[in-house]
N, C-alpha and C positions, 0 to 999 in steps of 0.2 A: 338802582330798586331802594325806596322805601323799607321795606324788609331784610335780615341776613339772618340765616339759620342763628350768628350766635347771637344777635338783638329778641328773637322770637323765644329765644329758649329761654336770655333769661327773666325775660317777662315769666313766661309759662312757672319757671324754678322758681319766683317768687310769691307768688301766687296763697300759696294755702298758708306763705306768714301775713297775708292782709288782712285790717277788719274793714269791711266797706259797710257802711249805715244806706240807709235807700230812704228816705221822705217820698213820698208819694201816698194817691188810691189805690188800694186793695181790690180789686175783685177778682171775685171766680168768675175763674173759665169753666164752664162746665158743659160736657162734649155727653151727647144722646146719639150713639149709634142703633140709628132704625136699620132691619132689614125688611128691603122691600119686597122681598117673598113673603114675608109673612102678614102683611098689610093686610086688612079684613073691616068691609064694612060695622058701625057702629049703627045698635042698634035704635039708637035710641034715635039718630040723627041722620044714619044712610051715609056717613061721608063717613071717607077712609081713618078707617083707624091703628095708626101707625103702632107698630111694635116695637118698643125698646130692647134691645137687646143687652146692652150694655154702657152703662155711663163713669164718664172720663170725670178728674177733677183736676183744673191746676191753678197753682196761685196765676191769675190776670191783672193787667195794666201793669202796677208799680211791681205786681210777683213776679212777671214773665224776665223779669231786669234778675230781680233775684232768683227765679228758676236760672237764669244763665249764668249768674255769679257762682253759682253751686252748682252744677255741672263744671266749670272754667275750673272750677279747684279753690275759689279764695275760702281762705281758716276761719272767716268769722263774716256774717252779714246780719245785720241788724238792724229791720224794718220796723218806722218809723207810722205810725198810721191809725185810725180809729172806722172800726167799723159796728156792724150794730148788733145786738145780742137774741142773734134769730140761726135758725137751722144751714143755712148759707152760709154765719161765719164759721159753723162750728165748722162745716166742710169745708171750708179756707183752712181752719186751723189746722186740723188731718193733713191738710195737701201741702201748708209748710212746713207739719212738725217730720214729713217724711222726707227731709230736707235735712242732711246732720248738720250743716253746719251755720242753721239758722235759728236765730238768739231769737224768738220771737216775745219777750217778756214786756219791749214796751208796744206792742202793740193796745191800743186802747182797747173797749168796749160801750157805746156810747146805747142804752138800749129805745132812745127817740131814734135813733139811725136806722137805716135798713145797708145788712150789706152791699153795696154795688155787684151786680152779675152778670154775666152775659151769656145764654142758655144757647148751644150751638147745634142743633138740631142736623146731624149728616145721615142722609141715605145713602145705604150703599146698601151698590147693585151688582150682580154678574157681571166679571168680565168689563166694570169700569169704576174709574176711582169716586169715589164717596163724594156725594155733591152739597152743597150746606143748605139747608133750606130757611125763610126767615129766623130771625135771630130774634131771642125772646128777652128785652132786656131790662133790668130792677136797677134803679139809678136812683141818687137822693135831690129832691128840688127845695130845700131849704137850706138856711146857713146851719156852718155847724156853728153846734154850739157854744162860749164862754168856758162850760169849765172845761170840757174835753179842749178845745186849742190853749187851755192853758196848761192839763197836763201834758199835752204836742211838745210843746213848747222847752217844759223843763224832761223831757224822754231825750229833745233835740237835743240837751245845753249836756247833757249826760253823758252823751255819744260821742257830742265832739269832738270830746276831750279824749276818745280813746281811736275814732273813727283816722284811717286812713287818709281816706275819702270820702264822699258824697252826692250820692247821686238824688238829683229832686226830679220826678216825676208828677208832673201834674195835666194831671188825662181828665177830670173832670172841665165842660163845656163853661157850665152856669157860672160865675162868678160868686170864689167864697162858699160854693157846696161843696168842694174837697176838700182835703185835709193843707193843699195850700192857697191859704187866703192871705189875703193884705196882708195882715198882723204878722204870717212866718215867713214873705217874702222881704220885709225891712231887717228880722230879727235874720236872714238867711244874708241881707248881705252887711248888717253889722257883725259877723263871725265871721265873712269875707276880709271886710279888712284889719279886722284887729289879728287875723290869722293867714295873711295872703300869700303863704308859701303851701297851705293846703286845700287841694282841691275841692270844688264846688261845680257840680258838674250838673245843670236843668233844663230835663226838656217838657216843653209845654207847649199843649193842642194851639191854646187860642190868645195868651198873655207872654212870649216866652219877650216879650220887649221890653215887660212890667220889670224884671230881674235886672238887678243894681251887681257888677263888684263882683260879678257870677261867672263860668267857663258857663256856655252853653252849645246843645248840641240840635237846632232848627232843623226842619227840610226844608226847602226850596219856598214853598207855600209860605210858611212860617215866618220864612225871613225877611219873607214879600211884604208879609203884610204887617209887621213890627214896623217895617221900614217907610212903606208908598212906594218902594222900589221895584220898576218891573225887572230890572238887571240883574241877577240873582246876583252877580259877585259885587256889584257896586250896595246893594243890601247887603249880603254877608260882610262888609268892613264898613257898611255906617253902625250895625250893629254892634258889631265890634267895639268903635269905636265909642258907642253908649254904655257898656258895659266894661270897658278898658281891661276886657278879657280874652285873649280867645275865642273864637267864635266857628263848630265842626257844623259844618252846613249838608246834610246829605242829601242824594239827587238821586238815589236807587238806580241803573247802571251805568253814570256818567261818574259815582263815586261820591267822594267826599272834597267842599270846599273849604280849607282853612283859612281863618282872617285872622292876622294876629298882630294886636297896638301896641303890642310892648316894644318890639325891635329886634327883638331876642330872635328870630327868625323872620323867614322872609314875612313880606305884611298880607301874597295873598299866594297859595299855593293849591293846586289842585294833584291829588291824590286818583289815582285810579280806581274801579270795583275791580274783583279778580272775577274774569266771566264764567259763567255756569251753564249748560245745556240739559233740553229735557226739562218736562212740569217744573213749575217752581210755585211756593207759597207765599207769598211774602208778609204775610198778616206774624206779626214781631216782628219784622225786621228790622226792623229801630230798634227797638228793647236791645236787640242782641248786640247790634254797631253801639250803643249806647255804655253795655254792662264791656262790651272788646275794647272802647277808650280809655275808661274811667277806673282797669286794672291795669290796662298800659300806662298810664299817667300816672300812679299809687306806684306803680314798680322802676318809676325813674325813665320810662322812655320818653324821646321828643313829640313833637306833636304828631311830625309823618309817621313813624312808629306807630304811636296810639289809632289813629286813622286809617293806617292800613291791616291794623291788626285789627281793628275796628270791620273792616270792610270782609275780612279773611274770616273773621265768627258768624258775621252775615252771611255768607258766601253758603255756610253748613245748613244752618238753621232753614233758609228759604226751601230746600230739598228737600225737609222733611211736610208732605203733605198731610194739611188735615189734624194741624196739633200746632200747639206752640211750640215750636223752636228749639232744641239751645246746642250747645258744642261743648265737647271732653276736650283735656288735652290730647288724648291721644287724636280723637277725629279733629283739631288743629293740626296736630304736623302732620298728618295723613293727607290731610288737604293741602298744606303747605309743601307737600313735598311731590305731590302733582305737578302744580306750579312753580315751581323750583327745578324740574327735572326738564 
């Protein structure tokens, strides 16, 4: 087995001493809980007027990883991002402020941008699981300004000195419209080559193949897209040869495929997922996996142990319905005891 009681406890015990920086696109995840029984017709339009009884706000996108790192007990978390000078930005900072281990001083504000926001109406009915209605998205469709980019790079330099690991979350599909721009990718490559023993773990929806000299965590689609290979095993190996660093390719219920070009471990390893039963919500599962992998690697775990720890964390978060899940050390130990028994 990739994990043991000893290796699991070793990872969890080190987390309060770690500093992990997170560079990426911070979104606000806003959930609107709607009571279906209170729906009334609009006097103006005759359409149904849904009645919101509760608003829940969480850090989303890169914030989902931050939420997971905080829940796992990482001692200090440093977000590196740029958000808007708007109500959503205020709400996002409030949500981050509820996480005691987050040092939000390096989050920049740009009045020319909006704070990216996913608003998720959740229709709640008696004797039924909440159902998500059409999501309302606010995103930036213009390039990150030069001044904001300069400030971000300065913050990156400062965080790099203290961080035990750096997670990179490239959420925005449109090129250079998020914070992980071409110039930022270039600087990440330089930092990785200057300090190869310090881990940079990158996750990107559309551009994972453009990262150099950093560890990466694509899913199967992203891996194939980056390499042009339809065989996910060959794609993972090809991506690892390009980046010259290990690749953790996530495949849902099929677990994680590790490709390692360094020769220190087998070139290709498969780490099984932990099976779960009943309803699941996979939203945010990839981010919880990233958080688990980064934590384990920063704590000195092997590639196999890190992948298994990421799978373990994800097996907890996908059971949390209607919310972007997270896992505490107590939940991790409880879940492990169920698997190990």
